[in-house]
C-alpha positions in Angstrom: 26.1 -85.5 12.2 29.5 -84.1 10.8 32.5 -84.7 13.0 31.5 -86.6 16.2 33.0 -87.5 19.5 33.1 -91.3 19.4 33.0 -93.5 22.5 35.0 -96.5 21.5 35.5 -99.7 23.5 39.2 -100.3 23.9 38.9 -104.0 24.3 40.8 -106.3 21.9 38.8 -109.4 22.9 35.1 -109.2 23.1 33.5 -109.5 26.5 31.1 -112.1 25.2 34.0 -114.5 25.1 35.3 -114.0 28.6 33.6 -117.0 30.2 34.3 -119.3 27.3 37.9 -118.4 27.0 38.6 -118.7 30.7 36.8 -122.0 31.0 38.5 -123.5 28.0 41.9 -122.3 29.2 41.3 -124.0 32.6 40.3 -127.3 31.0 43.2 -127.3 28.7 45.7 -126.6 31.5 44.1 -129.3 33.7 44.4 -131.9 31.0 47.9 -130.9 30.2 49.0 -131.3 33.8 47.4 -134.7 34.0 49.1 -135.9 30.9 52.5 -134.6 32.1 52.2 -136.2 35.6 50.4 -139.4 34.8 52.0 -140.7 31.6 55.6 -141.7 31.5 56.2 -140.8 27.9 55.7 -137.2 27.1 54.7 -137.7 23.5 50.9 -137.5 24.2 51.5 -134.4 26.3 53.2 -132.6 23.4 50.7 -133.7 20.9 47.8 -132.5 23.1 49.6 -129.2 23.7 50.2 -128.6 20.0 46.6 -129.4 19.0 45.0 -127.5 21.9 47.2 -124.5 21.3 46.0 -124.2 17.7 42.4 -124.7 18.7 42.7 -122.1 21.4 44.2 -119.6 19.0 41.2 -120.2 16.7 38.9 -119.4 19.6 40.8 -116.3 20.4 40.6 -115.2 16.8 36.8 -115.8 16.9 36.4 -113.5 19.9 38.7 -110.7 18.7 37.2 -107.3 18.8 39.3 -104.7 16.9 38.9 -101.1 17.8 37.7 -99.3 14.6 36.7 -95.8 13.6 35.2 -94.9 10.2 37.5 -92.1 8.9 34.7 -90.1 7.2 33.8 -86.6 8.5 30.2 -86.6 7.2 28.3 -89.9 7.7 24.9 -88.4 7.2 24.0 -90.6 4.1 26.6 -93.3 4.6 25.6 -97.0 5.2 28.5 -99.1 6.4 28.8 -102.9 6.7 27.5 -104.0 10.1 29.7 -107.0 10.1 32.8 -108.7 8.7 32.1 -111.3 6.1 31.0 -111.6 2.4 28.2 -110.0 0.4 25.7 -112.9 -0.4 22.6 -110.9 -1.4 22.0 -107.6 -3.2 18.4 -107.5 -4.4 15.0 -105.8 -4.0 12.5 -107.7 -1.8 9.0 -107.1 -0.4 9.3 -106.2 3.2 5.9 -106.9 4.7 6.7 -107.0 8.4 7.5 -103.4 9.2 7.6 -101.2 6.0 5.1 -103.0 3.8 6.9 -101.9 0.6 9.8 -102.8 -1.6 13.2 -102.6 0.0 16.8 -103.1 -1.1 18.3 -105.9 0.9 22.0 -106.3 1.3 23.1 -109.4 3.2 26.5 -110.3 4.8 27.4 -113.8 5.6 29.9 -114.3 8.5 32.1 -117.4 8.6 33.4 -118.8 11.9 36.7 -117.1 11.1 35.3 -113.6 10.8 35.1 -111.0 13.6 31.6 -111.5 15.1 31.0 -108.1 16.7 28.3 -106.2 14.9 28.2 -102.4 14.3 25.3 -100.0 13.6 25.1 -99.4 9.8 23.9 -95.8 10.1 23.8 -92.9 12.5 20.5 -92.1 14.0 18.1 -93.2 16.7 16.9 -96.7 17.5 13.1 -96.9 17.1 12.5 -100.7 17.5 14.3 -103.8 18.8 12.5 -107.1 18.4 13.7 -110.7 18.9 12.0 -113.4 16.9 12.3 -117.1 17.7 12.6 -119.4 14.7 14.4 -122.2 12.9 18.1 -122.7 12.4 18.5 -123.1 8.6 21.9 -122.6 7.0 22.4 -118.8 7.1 23.1 -118.4 3.4 19.8 -119.8 2.4 17.2 -117.2 1.2 14.6 -118.5 3.7 16.9 -117.9 6.6 16.1 -114.2 6.6 12.5 -114.8 7.4 12.4 -118.2 9.1 15.5 -118.3 11.3 15.7 -116.9 14.7 16.6 -113.3 14.4 16.8 -109.9 16.0 15.4 -106.8 14.2 16.7 -103.3 14.9 15.2 -100.3 13.1 17.2 -97.1 13.1 15.8 -93.7 11.9 18.5 -91.5 10.4 18.7 -87.7 11.1 17.0 -87.3 7.7 14.1 -89.5 8.7 15.1 -92.6 6.6 14.3 -95.8 8.4 16.8 -98.6 8.1 16.3 -102.2 9.3 19.3 -104.2 10.4 18.6 -107.9 11.1 20.9 -110.3 13.0 20.2 -113.8 11.9 21.1 -117.1 13.7 22.4 -120.0 11.5 22.7 -123.7 11.7 25.5 -123.5 14.2 25.3 -120.0 15.6 22.4 -120.1 18.0 23.1 -117.1 20.3 22.3 -113.6 19.2 23.3 -110.7 21.5 21.8 -107.3 20.8 23.0 -104.2 22.6 20.6 -101.7 20.9 17.8 -100.2 23.0 14.7 -98.5 21.7 15.0 -94.7 22.0 18.8 -94.5 22.2 21.0 -92.5 19.9 23.4 -94.6 17.9 26.5 -94.0 15.7 28.2 -96.0 13.1 31.2 -96.7 15.4 29.0 -98.1 18.2 28.5 -101.8 18.7 25.1 -103.1 17.8 25.6 -106.6 19.1 27.4 -110.0 18.7 26.6 -113.3 17.0 28.4 -116.4 18.2 30.1 -118.8 15.7 28.8 -117.9 12.2 25.7 -116.3 10.7 24.4 -113.4 8.7 23.3 -109.8 9.0 20.7 -108.2 6.6 20.3 -104.5 6.0 17.0 -103.3 4.5 17.3 -99.9 2.7 15.0 -97.7 0.5 15.1 -98.9 -3.2 16.5 -95.5 -4.2 19.7 -96.3 -2.3 23.0 -96.3 -4.2 24.7 -99.7 -3.8 28.5 -99.5 -3.3 29.3 -103.2 -3.1 29.0 -106.3 -5.4 28.1 -109.9 -4.8 30.9 -111.9 -3.3 32.8 -108.9 -2.0 34.5 -109.1 1.3 33.4 -106.6 3.9 34.9 -105.1 7.1 32.5 -104.1 9.8 32.4 -100.3 10.4 34.8 -99.8 7.5 33.3 -100.9 4.2 30.7 -98.5 2.8 28.0 -100.7 1.4 25.6 -98.0 0.2 24.7 -94.3 0.1 21.2 -93.0 1.0 19.8 -90.6 -1.6 
């Protein structure tokens, strides 16, 4: 698509965390006030404030949503990491649900300390969005990709290449939010969705794709180029 006009969300904290952050802050303030007023010694108050402040900072860190823009003029054949995390799978697999052929699968595991916003891995048009109920195995297990609850998004690039991006729930993360809608145009800098706590995102590509990452490599969503379409 060459140089593009990008519509970026300017938020620094993701909107998915608004209710959780406000409710948690209210509870922490209420408990702090009770400890300050109802207990003569202030030691429990300061202990609680210290511990709760650290926990709340961790919560804020989880819901952070940095504004990012891929600094590449031509993204026509670029595939970027849809999430922050670590590469846990790079292998060819049989994809029998949609494509019915061999595909290159690149998987990114997100820990609870990663940014949990997800980005579109390629430019193009969304052709399918499907949510599948399932189990909640640990996200790094191979069977998680097929058996866990997940959301599938298929994007067709301007060159007609179909790319499947799969948001996968884990043992703890049990809420998948998908913003993608069938028929809409999408760009790499756009948000695809959000997964709460920690989980995994798989990208299925043609087997001829050039891989640009290695096992165990850390990725930054919307910044790390994980592959190039041929």
